[in-house]
KEFIFI-627968 format. One record per atom (N, C-alpha, C): residue in three letters; atom name; x, y, z. Coordinates in Angstrom, 2 decimals, always signed. Layout:
REM KEFIFI-627968
["ala", "CA", [X, Y, Z]]
...
END
This chain:
REM KEFIFI-627968
["met", "N", [+4.10, -40.31, +27.00]]
["met", "CA", [+5.10, -40.21, +25.91]]
["met", "C", [+6.23, -41.04, +26.14]]
["ser", "N", [+6.58, -41.76, +25.19]]
["ser", "CA", [+7.63, -42.73, +25.33]]
["ser", "C", [+9.07, -41.98, +24.81]]
["met", "N", [+10.09, -42.21, +25.63]]
["met", "CA", [+11.31, -41.77, +25.30]]
["met", "C", [+12.38, -42.86, +24.93]]
["thr", "N", [+11.79, -43.90, +24.49]]
["thr", "CA", [+12.70, -45.04, +23.92]]
["thr", "C", [+12.50, -45.03, +22.39]]
["gly", "N", [+13.29, -45.88, +21.86]]
["gly", "CA", [+13.33, -45.97, +20.36]]
["gly", "C", [+14.72, -45.40, +19.95]]
["gly", "N", [+14.73, -45.04, +18.66]]
["gly", "CA", [+16.04, -44.68, +18.11]]
["gly", "C", [+15.99, -43.24, +17.49]]
["gly", "N", [+17.12, -42.49, +17.72]]
["gly", "CA", [+17.47, -41.28, +16.96]]
["gly", "C", [+16.36, -40.36, +16.69]]
["phe", "N", [+16.39, -39.87, +15.46]]
["phe", "CA", [+15.52, -38.65, +15.10]]
["phe", "C", [+13.99, -38.98, +15.22]]
["ala", "N", [+13.58, -40.19, +14.93]]
["ala", "CA", [+12.12, -40.56, +15.16]]
["ala", "C", [+11.66, -40.23, +16.57]]
["arg", "N", [+12.43, -40.79, +17.48]]
["arg", "CA", [+12.08, -40.62, +18.98]]
["arg", "C", [+11.93, -39.16, +19.26]]
["asn", "N", [+13.01, -38.41, +18.75]]
["asn", "CA", [+13.02, -37.00, +19.09]]
["asn", "C", [+12.01, -36.26, +18.50]]
["ser", "N", [+11.61, -36.62, +17.20]]
["ser", "CA", [+10.52, -35.92, +16.42]]
["ser", "C", [+9.20, -36.14, +17.23]]
["ile", "N", [+8.92, -37.28, +17.71]]
["ile", "CA", [+7.63, -37.60, +18.45]]
["ile", "C", [+7.68, -36.71, +19.80]]
["ala", "N", [+8.75, -36.87, +20.53]]
["ala", "CA", [+8.84, -36.13, +21.76]]
["ala", "C", [+8.84, -34.57, +21.53]]
["leu", "N", [+9.43, -34.16, +20.39]]
["leu", "CA", [+9.40, -32.70, +20.09]]
["leu", "C", [+7.99, -32.20, +19.87]]
["arg", "N", [+7.10, -33.01, +19.26]]
["arg", "CA", [+5.70, -32.52, +19.08]]
["arg", "C", [+5.07, -32.24, +20.45]]
["tyr", "N", [+5.34, -32.89, +21.45]]
["tyr", "CA", [+4.74, -32.64, +22.78]]
["tyr", "C", [+5.38, -31.33, +23.31]]
["val", "N", [+6.62, -31.22, +23.19]]
["val", "CA", [+7.38, -30.07, +23.69]]
["val", "C", [+6.84, -28.73, +22.91]]
["val", "N", [+6.70, -28.93, +21.57]]
["val", "CA", [+6.27, -27.81, +20.74]]
["val", "C", [+4.83, -27.44, +21.20]]
["glu", "N", [+4.02, -28.25, +21.52]]
["glu", "CA", [+2.64, -27.88, +22.09]]
["glu", "C", [+2.81, -26.95, +23.37]]
["ala", "N", [+3.68, -27.52, +24.26]]
["ala", "CA", [+3.97, -26.76, +25.50]]
["ala", "C", [+4.65, -25.42, +25.15]]
["ala", "N", [+5.45, -25.45, +24.17]]
["ala", "CA", [+6.13, -24.17, +23.82]]
["ala", "C", [+5.20, -23.16, +23.25]]
["glu", "N", [+4.29, -23.62, +22.36]]
["glu", "CA", [+3.23, -22.73, +21.89]]
["glu", "C", [+2.46, -21.97, +22.93]]
["ala", "N", [+1.93, -22.85, +23.85]]
["ala", "CA", [+1.19, -22.28, +24.94]]
["ala", "C", [+2.04, -21.26, +25.86]]
["ala", "N", [+3.31, -21.67, +26.04]]
["ala", "CA", [+4.13, -20.83, +26.92]]
["ala", "C", [+4.51, -19.54, +26.08]]
["thr", "N", [+4.69, -19.61, +24.81]]
["thr", "CA", [+4.93, -18.31, +24.15]]
["thr", "C", [+3.80, -17.39, +24.13]]
["val", "N", [+2.59, -17.97, +23.95]]
["val", "CA", [+1.39, -17.03, +23.95]]
["val", "C", [+1.22, -16.51, +25.38]]
["glu", "N", [+1.31, -17.33, +26.36]]
["glu", "CA", [+1.14, -16.90, +27.74]]
["glu", "C", [+2.17, -15.76, +28.11]]
["ser", "N", [+3.38, -16.00, +27.67]]
["ser", "CA", [+4.45, -14.99, +28.03]]
["ser", "C", [+4.28, -13.72, +27.31]]
["leu", "N", [+3.81, -13.64, +25.98]]
["leu", "CA", [+3.74, -12.61, +25.31]]
["leu", "C", [+2.37, -11.77, +25.63]]
["glu", "N", [+1.35, -12.52, +25.95]]
["glu", "CA", [+0.12, -11.83, +26.38]]
["glu", "C", [+0.25, -11.21, +27.76]]
["gly", "N", [+1.11, -11.72, +28.53]]
["gly", "CA", [+1.52, -11.13, +29.88]]
["gly", "C", [+2.29, -9.78, +29.72]]
["leu", "N", [+3.02, -9.73, +28.66]]
["leu", "CA", [+3.69, -8.59, +28.26]]
["leu", "C", [+2.99, -7.48, +27.61]]
["phe", "N", [+2.24, -7.96, +26.54]]
["phe", "CA", [+1.40, -6.97, +25.77]]
["phe", "C", [-0.01, -7.30, +26.12]]
["glu", "N", [-0.57, -6.57, +27.03]]
["glu", "CA", [-1.91, -6.89, +27.48]]
["glu", "C", [-3.06, -6.56, +26.52]]
["asp", "N", [-2.89, -5.57, +25.66]]
["asp", "CA", [-3.93, -5.18, +24.72]]
["asp", "C", [-3.58, -5.51, +23.23]]
["val", "N", [-2.66, -6.31, +23.11]]
["val", "CA", [-2.09, -6.54, +21.73]]
["val", "C", [-2.31, -8.05, +21.40]]
["pro", "N", [-3.03, -8.39, +20.32]]
["pro", "CA", [-3.37, -9.79, +20.03]]
["pro", "C", [-1.98, -10.59, +19.71]]
["val", "N", [-1.97, -11.80, +20.36]]
["val", "CA", [-0.86, -12.66, +20.16]]
["val", "C", [-1.38, -14.04, +19.69]]
["arg", "N", [-0.89, -14.43, +18.70]]
["arg", "CA", [-1.40, -15.92, +18.14]]
["arg", "C", [-0.35, -16.69, +17.49]]
["ile", "N", [-0.46, -17.92, +17.46]]
["ile", "CA", [+0.48, -18.83, +16.85]]
["ile", "C", [-0.05, -18.89, +15.35]]
["his", "N", [+0.87, -18.52, +14.47]]
["his", "CA", [+0.49, -18.48, +13.05]]
["his", "C", [+0.72, -19.85, +12.46]]
["gln", "N", [+1.79, -20.46, +12.74]]
["gln", "CA", [+2.10, -21.86, +12.22]]
["gln", "C", [+3.18, -22.48, +13.05]]
["ser", "N", [+3.28, -23.74, +13.18]]
["ser", "CA", [+4.36, -24.49, +13.70]]
["ser", "C", [+4.82, -25.53, +12.69]]
["glu", "N", [+6.21, -25.78, +12.59]]
["glu", "CA", [+6.77, -26.67, +11.68]]
["glu", "C", [+7.62, -27.51, +12.46]]
["val", "N", [+7.55, -28.79, +12.44]]
["val", "CA", [+8.29, -29.84, +13.14]]
["val", "C", [+9.11, -30.63, +12.06]]
["gly", "N", [+10.36, -31.01, +12.39]]
["gly", "CA", [+11.12, -31.73, +11.45]]
["gly", "C", [+11.95, -30.80, +10.41]]
["ile", "N", [+12.15, -29.63, +10.83]]
["ile", "CA", [+12.90, -28.64, +9.91]]
["ile", "C", [+14.41, -28.90, +9.83]]
["asp", "N", [+15.06, -28.43, +8.77]]
["asp", "CA", [+16.45, -28.68, +8.62]]
["asp", "C", [+17.21, -27.42, +8.47]]
["arg", "N", [+16.64, -26.32, +8.87]]
["arg", "CA", [+17.31, -25.03, +8.68]]
["arg", "C", [+17.08, -24.11, +10.07]]
["ser", "N", [+17.92, -23.12, +10.29]]
["ser", "CA", [+17.74, -22.16, +11.35]]
["ser", "C", [+17.06, -20.89, +10.78]]
["pro", "N", [+16.27, -20.23, +11.54]]
["pro", "CA", [+15.53, -19.00, +11.09]]
["pro", "C", [+16.64, -17.91, +10.89]]
["glu", "N", [+16.13, -16.89, +10.05]]
["glu", "CA", [+16.84, -15.70, +9.89]]
["glu", "C", [+16.17, -14.62, +10.66]]
["ser", "N", [+16.88, -13.71, +11.04]]
["ser", "CA", [+16.24, -12.53, +11.87]]
["ser", "C", [+17.27, -11.44, +12.10]]
["ser", "N", [+16.86, -10.26, +12.58]]
["ser", "CA", [+17.71, -9.25, +12.88]]
["ser", "C", [+18.37, -9.31, +14.30]]
["ile", "N", [+17.61, -10.01, +15.31]]
["ile", "CA", [+18.11, -10.24, +16.58]]
["ile", "C", [+17.66, -11.70, +16.98]]
["ala", "N", [+18.46, -12.27, +17.81]]
["ala", "CA", [+18.09, -13.56, +18.33]]
["ala", "C", [+18.62, -13.72, +19.73]]
["ser", "N", [+17.94, -14.48, +20.52]]
["ser", "CA", [+18.31, -14.79, +21.91]]
["ser", "C", [+18.24, -16.30, +22.02]]
["val", "N", [+19.38, -16.91, +22.53]]
["val", "CA", [+19.57, -18.29, +22.62]]
["val", "C", [+19.62, -18.79, +24.11]]
["ile", "N", [+19.05, -19.76, +24.42]]
["ile", "CA", [+19.07, -20.42, +25.75]]
["ile", "C", [+19.30, -21.83, +25.52]]
["thr", "N", [+20.42, -22.48, +26.27]]
["thr", "CA", [+20.57, -23.86, +26.20]]
["thr", "C", [+19.72, -24.60, +27.17]]
["leu", "N", [+19.34, -25.84, +26.92]]
["leu", "CA", [+18.58, -26.76, +27.74]]
["leu", "C", [+19.41, -27.95, +28.13]]
["ser", "N", [+19.22, -28.49, +29.31]]
["ser", "CA", [+19.99, -29.72, +29.63]]
["ser", "C", [+18.87, -30.58, +30.55]]
["gly", "N", [+19.13, -31.86, +30.53]]
["gly", "CA", [+18.21, -32.78, +31.34]]
["gly", "C", [+17.58, -33.80, +30.31]]
["gln", "N", [+16.39, -34.10, +30.73]]
["gln", "CA", [+15.63, -35.09, +29.75]]
["gln", "C", [+15.44, -34.57, +28.41]]
["val", "N", [+15.43, -33.27, +28.21]]
["val", "CA", [+15.47, -32.59, +26.93]]
["val", "C", [+16.66, -31.71, +26.89]]
["ser", "N", [+17.46, -31.85, +25.87]]
["ser", "CA", [+18.64, -30.97, +25.87]]
["ser", "C", [+18.66, -30.34, +24.46]]
["gly", "N", [+19.36, -29.29, +24.33]]
["gly", "CA", [+19.54, -28.52, +23.05]]
["gly", "C", [+19.36, -27.05, +23.34]]
["leu", "N", [+18.56, -26.33, +22.46]]
["leu", "CA", [+18.56, -24.82, +22.55]]
["leu", "C", [+17.06, -24.48, +22.20]]
["ile", "N", [+16.89, -23.33, +22.74]]
["ile", "CA", [+15.65, -22.54, +22.37]]
["ile", "C", [+16.11, -21.24, +21.87]]
["ser", "N", [+15.71, -20.67, +20.83]]
["ser", "CA", [+16.20, -19.41, +20.26]]
["ser", "C", [+14.91, -18.60, +19.87]]
["leu", "N", [+14.87, -17.31, +20.15]]
["leu", "CA", [+13.90, -16.47, +19.88]]
["leu", "C", [+14.38, -15.48, +18.82]]
["his", "N", [+13.57, -15.29, +17.70]]
["his", "CA", [+14.09, -14.47, +16.66]]
["his", "C", [+13.05, -13.45, +16.28]]
["ala", "N", [+13.40, -12.12, +16.05]]
["ala", "CA", [+12.55, -11.11, +15.75]]
["ala", "C", [+13.28, -9.99, +14.88]]
["ser", "N", [+12.41, -8.97, +14.41]]
["ser", "CA", [+13.04, -7.86, +13.73]]
["ser", "C", [+13.54, -6.89, +14.86]]
["gln", "N", [+14.50, -6.01, +14.43]]
["gln", "CA", [+14.97, -4.96, +15.41]]
["gln", "C", [+13.76, -4.10, +15.93]]
["ala", "N", [+12.81, -3.79, +15.03]]
["ala", "CA", [+11.65, -3.10, +15.49]]
["ala", "C", [+10.86, -3.79, +16.59]]
["leu", "N", [+10.60, -4.98, +16.26]]
["leu", "CA", [+9.77, -5.72, +17.33]]
["leu", "C", [+10.57, -5.83, +18.59]]
["ala", "N", [+11.80, -6.01, +18.57]]
["ala", "CA", [+12.72, -6.17, +19.81]]
["ala", "C", [+12.56, -4.84, +20.49]]
["gly", "N", [+12.50, -3.70, +19.79]]
["gly", "CA", [+12.40, -2.36, +20.45]]
["gly", "C", [+11.03, -2.36, +21.19]]
["his", "N", [+9.95, -2.84, +20.59]]
["his", "CA", [+8.68, -2.84, +21.28]]
["his", "C", [+8.66, -3.66, +22.42]]
["ile", "N", [+9.33, -4.88, +22.36]]
["ile", "CA", [+9.40, -5.79, +23.49]]
["ile", "C", [+10.28, -5.05, +24.60]]
["gly", "N", [+11.35, -4.41, +24.25]]
["gly", "CA", [+12.17, -3.70, +25.19]]
["gly", "C", [+11.31, -2.60, +25.97]]
["arg", "N", [+10.54, -1.85, +25.23]]
["arg", "CA", [+9.76, -0.73, +25.83]]
["arg", "C", [+8.73, -1.41, +26.79]]
["ala", "N", [+8.12, -2.54, +26.37]]
["ala", "CA", [+7.11, -3.20, +27.25]]
["ala", "C", [+7.70, -3.70, +28.50]]
["leu", "N", [+8.84, -4.46, +28.36]]
["leu", "CA", [+9.51, -5.01, +29.59]]
["leu", "C", [+10.04, -3.95, +30.49]]
["leu", "N", [+10.48, -2.82, +29.86]]
["leu", "CA", [+11.16, -1.78, +30.72]]
["leu", "C", [+10.12, -0.61, +31.16]]
["gln", "N", [+8.80, -0.91, +30.73]]
["gln", "CA", [+7.75, +0.05, +31.03]]
["gln", "C", [+8.04, +1.52, +30.56]]
["ala", "N", [+8.67, +1.55, +29.41]]
["ala", "CA", [+9.00, +2.71, +28.84]]
["ala", "C", [+7.83, +3.30, +27.94]]
["glu", "N", [+7.93, +4.67, +27.69]]
["glu", "CA", [+6.75, +5.22, +26.92]]
["glu", "C", [+6.82, +4.70, +25.44]]
["lys", "N", [+5.64, +4.65, +24.89]]
["lys", "CA", [+5.59, +4.07, +23.54]]
["lys", "C", [+6.50, +4.60, +22.59]]
["his", "N", [+6.99, +5.85, +22.46]]
["his", "CA", [+7.84, +6.33, +21.47]]
["his", "C", [+9.16, +6.65, +21.99]]
["glu", "N", [+9.57, +6.15, +23.30]]
["glu", "CA", [+10.84, +6.35, +23.83]]
["glu", "C", [+11.88, +5.46, +23.12]]
["glu", "N", [+13.02, +6.16, +22.78]]
["glu", "CA", [+14.09, +5.39, +22.20]]
["glu", "C", [+14.83, +4.67, +23.31]]
["leu", "N", [+15.14, +3.41, +22.97]]
["leu", "CA", [+15.96, +2.53, +23.94]]
["leu", "C", [+17.40, +2.39, +23.30]]
["thr", "N", [+18.39, +2.29, +24.14]]
["thr", "CA", [+19.70, +2.02, +23.72]]
["thr", "C", [+19.78, +0.58, +23.18]]
["asp", "N", [+20.70, +0.18, +22.37]]
["asp", "CA", [+20.99, -1.08, +21.90]]
["asp", "C", [+21.08, -2.03, +23.04]]
["pro", "N", [+21.99, -1.66, +24.09]]
["pro", "CA", [+22.11, -2.64, +25.18]]
["pro", "C", [+20.72, -2.92, +25.90]]
["glu", "N", [+19.92, -1.91, +26.01]]
["glu", "CA", [+18.58, -2.10, +26.66]]
["glu", "C", [+17.79, -3.01, +25.91]]
["ile", "N", [+17.67, -2.81, +24.58]]
["ile", "CA", [+17.01, -3.77, +23.67]]
["ile", "C", [+17.44, -5.09, +23.80]]
["arg", "N", [+18.84, -5.44, +23.72]]
["arg", "CA", [+19.36, -6.79, +23.79]]
["arg", "C", [+19.01, -7.38, +25.17]]
["asp", "N", [+19.21, -6.66, +26.22]]
["asp", "CA", [+18.88, -7.21, +27.64]]
["asp", "C", [+17.31, -7.59, +27.73]]
["ala", "N", [+16.57, -6.68, +27.14]]
["ala", "CA", [+14.93, -6.97, +27.26]]
["ala", "C", [+14.66, -8.28, +26.38]]
["phe", "N", [+15.32, -8.34, +25.29]]
["phe", "CA", [+15.01, -9.43, +24.30]]
["phe", "C", [+15.57, -10.75, +24.93]]
["gly", "N", [+16.78, -10.70, +25.53]]
["gly", "CA", [+17.16, -11.84, +26.26]]
["gly", "C", [+16.40, -12.27, +27.41]]
["glu", "N", [+15.76, -11.30, +28.09]]
["glu", "CA", [+14.81, -11.59, +29.22]]
["glu", "C", [+13.58, -12.18, +28.76]]
["leu", "N", [+13.02, -11.77, +27.58]]
["leu", "CA", [+11.83, -12.40, +27.08]]
["leu", "C", [+12.09, -13.77, +26.75]]
["cys", "N", [+13.26, -14.11, +26.17]]
["cys", "CA", [+13.54, -15.47, +25.82]]
["cys", "C", [+13.66, -16.36, +27.02]]
["asn", "N", [+14.24, -15.79, +28.13]]
["asn", "CA", [+14.34, -16.39, +29.42]]
["asn", "C", [+12.98, -16.66, +30.02]]
["ile", "N", [+12.14, -15.77, +29.87]]
["ile", "CA", [+10.71, -15.99, +30.38]]
["ile", "C", [+10.01, -17.09, +29.64]]
["ile", "N", [+10.12, -17.02, +28.23]]
["ile", "CA", [+9.50, -18.11, +27.57]]
["ile", "C", [+10.14, -19.45, +27.82]]
["ala", "N", [+11.44, -19.45, +28.01]]
["ala", "CA", [+12.14, -20.76, +28.28]]
["ala", "C", [+11.65, -21.20, +29.68]]
["gly", "N", [+11.49, -20.38, +30.62]]
["gly", "CA", [+11.10, -20.76, +32.01]]
["gly", "C", [+9.68, -21.18, +31.85]]
["asn", "N", [+8.85, -20.66, +31.18]]
["asn", "CA", [+7.38, -21.13, +30.99]]
["asn", "C", [+7.45, -22.52, +30.23]]
["ile", "N", [+8.29, -22.73, +29.26]]
["ile", "CA", [+8.40, -23.99, +28.62]]
["ile", "C", [+8.79, -25.08, +29.71]]
["lys", "N", [+9.86, -24.76, +30.39]]
["lys", "CA", [+10.28, -25.59, +31.47]]
["lys", "C", [+9.18, -26.09, +32.37]]
["thr", "N", [+8.48, -25.06, +32.85]]
["thr", "CA", [+7.34, -25.28, +33.89]]
["thr", "C", [+6.25, -26.19, +33.18]]
["arg", "N", [+5.90, -25.87, +32.03]]
["arg", "CA", [+4.81, -26.65, +31.33]]
["arg", "C", [+5.36, -28.09, +30.97]]
["cys", "N", [+6.54, -28.26, +30.61]]
["cys", "CA", [+7.03, -29.70, +30.37]]
["cys", "C", [+7.01, -30.44, +31.53]]
["leu", "N", [+7.39, -29.79, +32.68]]
["leu", "CA", [+7.47, -30.57, +33.93]]
["leu", "C", [+5.98, -30.91, +34.39]]
["glu", "N", [+5.02, -29.92, +34.41]]
["glu", "CA", [+3.74, -30.14, +34.83]]
["glu", "C", [+2.91, -31.09, +33.86]]
["gln", "N", [+2.93, -30.90, +32.55]]
["gln", "CA", [+2.14, -31.67, +31.70]]
["gln", "C", [+2.87, -32.85, +31.19]]
["leu", "N", [+4.18, -33.01, +31.15]]
["leu", "CA", [+4.85, -34.18, +30.40]]
["leu", "C", [+5.77, -34.86, +31.43]]
["ala", "N", [+5.89, -34.37, +32.71]]
["ala", "CA", [+6.77, -34.83, +33.60]]
["ala", "C", [+8.26, -34.93, +33.13]]
["val", "N", [+8.66, -34.04, +32.34]]
["val", "CA", [+9.97, -33.89, +31.69]]
["val", "C", [+10.67, -32.79, +32.37]]
["lys", "N", [+11.86, -33.24, +32.87]]
["lys", "CA", [+12.59, -32.24, +33.77]]
["lys", "C", [+13.75, -31.75, +32.82]]
["met", "N", [+13.97, -30.37, +32.97]]
["met", "CA", [+15.10, -29.79, +32.24]]
["met", "C", [+15.63, -28.61, +32.97]]
["glu", "N", [+16.80, -28.19, +32.65]]
["glu", "CA", [+17.39, -26.98, +33.22]]
["glu", "C", [+17.59, -26.05, +32.13]]
["ile", "N", [+17.41, -24.79, +32.44]]
["ile", "CA", [+17.78, -23.77, +31.36]]
["ile", "C", [+18.98, -22.93, +31.63]]
["gly", "N", [+19.67, -22.58, +30.70]]
["gly", "CA", [+20.89, -21.77, +30.84]]
["gly", "C", [+20.58, -20.25, +30.83]]
["ile", "N", [+21.61, -19.56, +30.58]]
["ile", "CA", [+21.60, -18.04, +30.65]]
["ile", "C", [+21.42, -17.70, +29.20]]
["pro", "N", [+20.52, -16.66, +28.95]]
["pro", "CA", [+20.23, -16.28, +27.56]]
["pro", "C", [+21.50, -15.48, +26.99]]
["thr", "N", [+21.70, -15.71, +25.66]]
["thr", "CA", [+22.86, -15.09, +24.95]]
["thr", "C", [+22.02, -14.50, +23.79]]
["val", "N", [+22.28, -13.05, +23.60]]
["val", "CA", [+21.69, -12.43, +22.45]]
["val", "C", [+22.65, -12.31, +21.33]]
["ile", "N", [+22.25, -12.57, +20.17]]
["ile", "CA", [+23.01, -12.66, +19.01]]
["ile", "C", [+22.44, -11.62, +17.98]]
["ile", "N", [+23.33, -10.81, +17.36]]
["ile", "CA", [+22.89, -10.03, +16.23]]
["ile", "C", [+23.45, -10.71, +14.98]]
["pro", "N", [+22.62, -11.50, +14.43]]
["pro", "CA", [+23.19, -12.45, +13.26]]
["pro", "C", [+23.75, -11.50, +12.18]]
["lys", "N", [+24.87, -12.00, +11.67]]
["lys", "CA", [+25.57, -11.39, +10.47]]
["lys", "C", [+26.27, -12.50, +9.82]]
["glu", "N", [+26.94, -12.11, +8.70]]
["glu", "CA", [+27.62, -13.11, +7.85]]
["glu", "C", [+28.55, -14.02, +8.79]]
["gly", "N", [+28.19, -15.28, +8.70]]
["gly", "CA", [+28.98, -16.27, +9.46]]
["gly", "C", [+28.70, -16.46, +10.91]]
["val", "N", [+27.87, -15.59, +11.44]]
["val", "CA", [+27.50, -15.67, +12.91]]
["val", "C", [+25.87, -15.72, +13.04]]
["gly", "N", [+25.46, -16.83, +13.62]]
["gly", "CA", [+24.20, -16.88, +13.89]]
["gly", "C", [+23.74, -18.26, +14.62]]
["val", "N", [+22.47, -18.56, +14.50]]
["val", "CA", [+22.13, -19.77, +15.32]]
["val", "C", [+22.25, -21.13, +14.48]]
["pro", "N", [+22.93, -22.03, +14.99]]
["pro", "CA", [+23.22, -23.23, +14.16]]
["pro", "C", [+22.06, -24.02, +13.72]]
["pro", "N", [+22.08, -24.58, +12.58]]
["pro", "CA", [+21.02, -25.35, +11.98]]
["pro", "C", [+21.04, -26.73, +12.75]]
["pro", "N", [+20.00, -27.53, +12.76]]
["pro", "CA", [+19.93, -28.68, +13.44]]
["pro", "C", [+20.86, -29.78, +12.79]]
["thr", "N", [+21.36, -30.73, +13.59]]
["thr", "CA", [+22.19, -31.80, +12.97]]
["thr", "C", [+21.15, -32.99, +12.83]]
["pro", "N", [+21.60, -34.04, +12.06]]
["pro", "CA", [+20.70, -35.10, +11.85]]
["pro", "C", [+20.15, -35.94, +13.07]]
["asp", "N", [+20.80, -35.79, +14.26]]
["asp", "CA", [+20.47, -36.57, +15.39]]
["asp", "C", [+19.57, -35.64, +16.35]]
["ile", "N", [+19.24, -34.44, +15.86]]
["ile", "CA", [+18.53, -33.45, +16.73]]
["ile", "C", [+17.18, -33.17, +15.93]]
["ala", "N", [+16.04, -33.09, +16.67]]
["ala", "CA", [+14.81, -32.78, +16.04]]
["ala", "C", [+14.69, -31.20, +16.25]]
["ala", "N", [+14.03, -30.63, +15.23]]
["ala", "CA", [+14.00, -29.15, +15.26]]
["ala", "C", [+12.55, -28.80, +14.86]]
["ala", "N", [+12.15, -27.57, +15.33]]
["ala", "CA", [+10.81, -27.07, +15.16]]
["ala", "C", [+10.90, -25.62, +15.11]]
["ile", "N", [+10.04, -24.83, +14.40]]
["ile", "CA", [+9.84, -23.42, +14.38]]
["ile", "C", [+8.43, -23.16, +14.72]]
["ile", "N", [+8.27, -22.27, +15.63]]
["ile", "CA", [+6.94, -21.79, +15.96]]
["ile", "C", [+6.83, -20.37, +15.38]]
["his", "N", [+5.99, -19.98, +14.56]]
["his", "CA", [+5.72, -18.66, +14.11]]
["his", "C", [+4.66, -18.06, +14.84]]
["ala", "N", [+4.81, -16.96, +15.47]]
["ala", "CA", [+3.77, -16.22, +16.23]]
["ala", "C", [+3.65, -14.76, +15.64]]
["lys", "N", [+2.48, -14.23, +15.79]]
["lys", "CA", [+2.31, -12.75, +15.55]]
["lys", "C", [+2.01, -12.04, +16.68]]
["val", "N", [+2.76, -10.98, +16.92]]
["val", "CA", [+2.56, -10.04, +17.97]]
["val", "C", [+2.00, -8.73, +17.35]]
["ala", "N", [+0.67, -8.43, +17.49]]
["ala", "CA", [+0.03, -7.48, +16.67]]
["ala", "C", [+0.09, -8.09, +15.27]]
["phe", "N", [+0.85, -7.44, +14.38]]
["phe", "CA", [+1.04, -7.91, +13.09]]
["phe", "C", [+2.52, -8.19, +12.85]]
["cys", "N", [+3.36, -8.18, +13.90]]
["cys", "CA", [+4.83, -8.30, +13.70]]
["cys", "C", [+5.06, -9.87, +13.92]]
["pro", "N", [+5.85, -10.46, +13.00]]
["pro", "CA", [+6.28, -11.85, +13.23]]
["pro", "C", [+7.39, -12.08, +14.28]]
["leu", "N", [+7.20, -13.09, +15.00]]
["leu", "CA", [+8.15, -13.49, +16.02]]
["leu", "C", [+8.37, -15.05, +15.88]]
["thr", "N", [+9.59, -15.56, +15.91]]
["thr", "CA", [+9.78, -16.84, +15.61]]
["thr", "C", [+10.50, -17.47, +16.93]]
["leu", "N", [+9.95, -18.66, +17.32]]
["leu", "CA", [+10.66, -19.38, +18.35]]
["leu", "C", [+11.15, -20.66, +17.80]]
["tyr", "N", [+12.45, -20.92, +17.91]]
["tyr", "CA", [+13.20, -22.05, +17.22]]
["tyr", "C", [+13.48, -23.09, +18.36]]
["leu", "N", [+13.15, -24.27, +18.20]]
["leu", "CA", [+13.46, -25.35, +19.15]]
["leu", "C", [+14.33, -26.33, +18.45]]
["cys", "N", [+15.52, -26.68, +19.01]]
["cys", "CA", [+16.49, -27.68, +18.32]]
["cys", "C", [+16.78, -28.55, +19.50]]
["leu", "N", [+16.13, -29.74, +19.64]]
["leu", "CA", [+16.26, -30.50, +20.84]]
["leu", "C", [+16.64, -31.98, +20.64]]
["ser", "N", [+17.09, -32.54, +21.63]]
["ser", "CA", [+17.37, -34.06, +21.62]]
["ser", "C", [+16.74, -34.55, +22.99]]
["val", "N", [+16.19, -35.62, +22.90]]
["val", "CA", [+15.59, -36.16, +24.09]]
["val", "C", [+16.51, -37.24, +24.71]]
["val", "N", [+16.92, -37.13, +25.90]]
["val", "CA", [+17.80, -38.08, +26.59]]
["val", "C", [+16.83, -39.29, +27.03]]
["pro", "N", [+17.13, -40.47, +26.66]]
["pro", "CA", [+16.35, -41.62, +26.96]]
["pro", "C", [+16.60, -42.33, +28.24]]
["arg", "N", [+17.29, -41.52, +29.22]]
["arg", "CA", [+17.48, -42.09, +30.56]]
["arg", "C", [+16.75, -41.15, +31.53]]
["pro", "N", [+16.60, -41.67, +32.81]]
["pro", "CA", [+16.01, -40.74, +33.81]]
["pro", "C", [+16.93, -39.65, +34.16]]
["tyr", "N", [+16.18, -38.56, +34.36]]
["tyr", "CA", [+16.94, -37.40, +34.74]]
["tyr", "C", [+17.43, -37.41, +36.18]]
["thr", "N", [+18.59, -37.08, +36.47]]
["thr", "CA", [+19.07, -37.15, +37.82]]
["thr", "C", [+19.58, -35.84, +38.20]]
["asp", "N", [+19.16, -35.27, +39.38]]
["asp", "CA", [+19.69, -33.99, +39.78]]
["asp", "C", [+20.97, -34.16, +40.55]]
["asp", "N", [+22.05, -33.74, +40.05]]
["asp", "CA", [+23.38, -33.91, +40.70]]
["asp", "C", [+23.80, -32.71, +41.65]]
["ser", "N", [+22.76, -31.88, +41.85]]
["ser", "CA", [+23.06, -30.66, +42.62]]
["ser", "C", [+23.10, -30.96, +44.21]]
["gly", "N", [+22.82, -32.10, +44.63]]
["gly", "CA", [+22.99, -32.37, +46.01]]
["gly", "C", [+22.22, -33.47, +46.47]]
END
């Protein structure tokens, strides 16, 4: 994968490789969580100009050779199922809103970690992931749409028959990654 060239075109080409890694990481993460529930990628779109709508979102920033954000979007009902699975709660157990938010943020963190690992192993792309932030979108508050210098993609997955959306809004840094930690 070449990380030279200019602007959005370079980002779009690089994004396609990251999207493939993200698709595999998403399925792997969800199948590990829901052992007997089918998980599949329904569709991926690259080069989008909007952010997805949802009842709950978790956002993690990326830095390094790939920078930007990963956000996970779902309905409140699916977030509850995710929370029960992560917390190993009974199928019909009611979770508190903080438990659901924590679990949804953790799933985004798991997926981001798997994307980071796959990008390093398959693409030799190094990145650091931030701490997840959970957002309950409402009027004027949500995940930002991509800017013209950023490449964006949406991965639509199905968990059982519930939609789950992974949004990637990335910029590829065309210089070698340096670890300034020591």
